[in-house]
C-alpha positions in Angstrom: 223.8 -60.3 129.0 223.1 -56.9 130.6 219.8 -56.2 132.3 217.4 -54.7 129.8 215.2 -51.9 131.0 211.7 -52.1 129.6 210.6 -49.1 127.5 209.0 -46.5 129.8 205.6 -46.8 128.0 205.5 -50.5 129.0 206.0 -49.9 132.7 203.0 -50.3 135.1 203.4 -48.6 138.4 202.2 -50.3 141.6 199.2 -48.5 143.2 201.4 -48.0 146.3 204.0 -46.1 144.2 201.3 -43.8 142.8 199.8 -43.2 146.2 203.3 -42.5 147.6 204.1 -40.0 144.8 200.8 -38.3 145.4 201.5 -38.1 149.1 204.9 -36.6 148.6 203.7 -34.1 145.9 200.3 -33.1 147.3 200.9 -33.3 151.1 204.6 -33.3 152.0 205.5 -30.4 149.7 203.4 -27.9 151.5 203.9 -25.2 148.8 202.1 -27.5 146.3 199.1 -27.5 148.8 199.2 -23.7 148.7 199.0 -23.7 144.9 196.2 -26.3 145.0 198.1 -28.7 142.7 196.3 -32.0 142.4 197.7 -34.9 140.4 195.3 -36.3 137.8 197.6 -38.7 135.9 200.9 -40.5 136.6 202.4 -42.4 133.7 206.0 -43.2 133.2 206.1 -40.9 130.1 203.9 -38.0 131.3 202.3 -36.6 134.4 199.3 -34.3 134.6 197.8 -32.1 137.4 195.1 -29.5 137.9 194.8 -26.2 139.7 191.4 -24.8 140.5 191.3 -21.0 140.2 190.8 -19.2 143.6 191.0 -15.6 144.7 194.3 -16.2 146.4 195.9 -17.0 143.0 194.8 -13.8 141.2 197.6 -11.8 139.7 195.5 -9.1 138.0 192.3 -8.1 139.9 190.6 -6.4 136.9 190.7 -9.5 134.7 190.8 -12.3 137.4 193.9 -13.6 135.7 196.1 -16.2 137.5 199.4 -14.8 138.8 202.5 -15.6 136.6 204.3 -16.8 139.7 201.6 -19.5 140.2 202.1 -20.6 136.6 205.9 -20.7 137.0 205.8 -22.5 140.4 203.2 -24.9 139.1 205.3 -25.8 136.0 208.4 -26.1 138.1 206.6 -28.5 140.4 205.3 -30.5 137.5 208.8 -30.8 136.0 210.0 -32.2 139.3 207.1 -34.6 139.4 207.9 -35.9 135.9 211.5 -36.5 137.1 210.3 -38.3 140.2 208.2 -40.6 138.1 211.0 -41.2 135.5 213.3 -42.1 138.4 210.7 -44.5 139.7 210.3 -46.1 136.2 214.1 -46.5 135.9 214.4 -48.4 139.2 211.5 -50.8 139.0 213.8 -53.5 140.4 213.7 -51.6 143.8 211.0 -51.6 146.4 208.4 -48.8 146.3 209.9 -47.3 149.5 213.4 -47.3 148.0 212.2 -45.5 144.9 210.3 -42.9 146.9 213.4 -42.2 149.0 215.3 -41.3 145.8 213.3 -38.0 145.5 215.1 -36.4 148.4 218.0 -35.2 146.3 215.9 -33.6 143.5 216.3 -29.9 143.0 215.7 -27.3 140.2 218.9 -26.1 138.4 217.3 -24.0 135.7 213.7 -23.0 134.6 212.5 -21.1 131.6 208.8 -20.1 131.3 207.1 -18.6 128.2 203.8 -16.9 128.9 201.8 -17.2 125.7 198.3 -16.1 126.7 196.6 -14.7 129.8 195.6 -17.3 132.3 191.9 -16.8 132.7 189.6 -19.6 133.7 187.9 -21.7 136.4 190.7 -24.3 136.3 194.0 -25.1 134.6 195.7 -28.3 133.5 199.5 -28.8 133.8 201.5 -31.4 132.0 205.1 -32.5 132.1 207.5 -35.0 130.5 211.1 -35.8 130.9 213.1 -35.2 127.7 216.3 -36.8 129.2 217.1 -38.5 132.5 220.8 -38.6 133.0 222.7 -39.9 136.1 223.1 -36.3 137.5 220.7 -34.0 135.5 217.3 -34.4 134.1 215.7 -32.1 131.4 212.0 -31.6 131.2 209.3 -29.9 129.1 206.0 -28.6 130.6 202.7 -27.1 129.5 200.1 -25.0 131.3 196.6 -25.1 129.6 193.3 -23.5 130.1 190.1 -25.5 130.8 189.3 -25.2 127.0 192.6 -26.9 126.2 194.3 -23.8 124.9 198.1 -23.6 125.6 198.7 -20.7 127.9 202.3 -21.2 128.9 205.2 -23.5 128.2 208.4 -24.3 130.2 211.6 -26.1 130.1 213.7 -27.0 133.1 216.8 -28.9 134.3 216.9 -30.7 137.7 219.7 -32.2 139.7 219.0 -35.8 140.5 222.1 -37.0 142.4 
């Protein structure tokens, strides 16, 4: 009988895996530090993070609006994080270290961002989920929300995983 993979919602990550993912995402990817991306939730089916607004992120000085490039880069990073977590969930039979090493080959192939409303606020929430994880390519969907929960931007992306 073939090995059955548990549904992603039933998977419980080890604390060491979550700590490792956070270290890779928040510390080793230095650009994410520059953006101020901080992971707030890591589930097999969805990841969440937060960006605190700061002067360095302003795109329009008159309105104190966040720069569209910050939104785009943040959503791209979140799509990549969702893929990392989905890969980790797919390979629960491997050690934490083996799963974390799988992230080295990950790269963005395509990214589309829709800016729906101006990004004005003290902080922003970013969410991402994997729509399909294939053997070579993963497809994701992301959201960028204001502190009030309003949807400000959406994105879809494809990532190379092998």
